[in-house]
C-alpha positions in Angstrom: 0.1 -15.2 9.0 -1.0 -14.3 5.5 -3.2 -11.5 6.8 -0.2 -10.0 8.8 2.0 -10.0 5.7 -0.8 -8.5 3.6 -1.3 -5.8 6.1 2.4 -5.1 6.4 2.9 -4.9 2.7 -0.2 -2.7 2.0 -0.8 -0.5 5.1 2.8 0.5 5.8 3.4 1.8 2.2 0.0 3.6 2.2 0.9 5.4 5.5 4.4 6.1 4.1 3.0 7.6 0.9 0.5 9.7 2.9 3.2 11.0 5.2 5.5 11.8 2.3 2.8 13.8 0.7 2.0 15.7 3.9 5.6 16.4 4.6 6.2 17.3 1.0 3.4 19.8 1.2 5.2 21.6 4.0 8.8 21.2 3.0 8.4 21.0 -0.8 8.9 18.0 -3.0 12.7 18.4 -3.5 13.5 18.9 0.1 11.4 15.9 1.1 13.2 13.7 -1.4 16.6 15.0 -0.1 15.6 14.2 3.5 14.6 10.7 2.5 17.8 10.1 0.6 20.0 11.6 3.4 18.2 9.5 6.1 18.8 6.4 3.9 22.5 7.1 3.6 22.8 8.0 7.2 20.9 4.9 8.3 23.1 2.7 6.1 26.2 4.3 7.6 25.0 3.8 11.2 24.0 0.2 10.5 27.4 -0.5 9.0 29.1 1.0 12.1 26.9 -0.9 14.5 27.3 -4.1 12.5 31.1 -3.8 12.6 31.1 -3.3 16.3 28.8 -6.2 16.8 30.9 -8.5 14.6 34.0 -7.5 16.6 32.2 -8.5 19.8 31.1 -11.8 18.2 34.7 -12.5 17.2 36.1 -11.7 20.6 33.5 -13.9 22.3 34.3 -16.8 20.0 38.0 -16.3 20.6 37.4 -16.6 24.4 35.3 -19.7 23.8 32.0 -18.0 24.8 28.7 -18.4 23.0 27.8 -15.0 21.5 24.1 -15.4 21.6 23.3 -11.8 22.6 25.6 -10.4 20.0 24.1 -12.6 17.4 20.6 -11.2 18.3 22.2 -7.7 18.0 23.6 -8.6 14.6 20.2 -9.9 13.4 18.4 -6.7 14.6 21.1 -4.4 13.1 20.7 -6.2 9.8 16.9 -5.8 10.0 17.4 -2.1 10.8 19.6 -1.7 7.8 17.0 -3.2 5.5 14.3 -1.0 7.0 16.4 2.1 6.8 17.1 1.6 3.1 13.3 1.5 2.5 12.2 5.0 1.6 9.9 6.7 4.0 9.8 8.3 7.4 8.0 5.6 9.4 10.5 3.0 8.4 13.4 5.3 9.1 12.1 6.0 12.6 11.7 2.2 13.3 15.2 1.5 11.8 16.9 4.2 13.9 15.0 2.9 16.9 16.4 -0.5 16.3 19.9 0.9 15.8 20.0 2.8 19.1 21.4 0.3 21.7 18.9 1.3 24.5 15.8 0.8 22.3 17.3 -2.3 20.6 17.3 -4.0 24.0 13.5 -3.7 24.0 13.4 -5.4 20.5 15.8 -8.1 21.8 13.6 -8.8 24.8 10.6 -9.2 22.5 12.5 -11.4 20.1 13.7 -13.6 23.0 10.1 -14.0 24.2 9.0 -15.0 20.7 11.8 -17.5 20.4 10.9 -19.0 23.8 7.3 -19.1 22.8 8.1 -20.9 19.5 10.4 -23.4 21.2 7.8 -24.2 23.9 5.1 -24.7 21.2 7.6 -26.9 19.2 6.9 -24.9 16.0 10.1 -24.7 13.9 8.1 -23.4 10.9 7.2 -19.9 12.2 8.5 -16.6 10.9 9.2 -13.6 13.1 6.1 -11.8 12.0 
């Protein structure tokens, strides 16, 4: 677990910096910074819209007396996408937008459900998603 966290917090930023430098070489420093800022704002806006839609579905499900399990997974993934999109960089932006798109979010939901089922079957309440 510690190795996964170490790799996530060291390798991803190194790749992000490398990609920012490469793209900055072609677009220019100012344009690259503008693109990163615009994608951050656009991602936050999209996450907000998706989050509002999901919360409305959760509220409707609760009003009907249904358990909104799928919508709660959507809400968790949208929250994670918002966090990833606010992180500067192109790789994180691509991942965040991928999570926000409903079609690709279903892939992440399936993976997350399999992980939850695995953790429950192993009786390990102490695990983290990574």
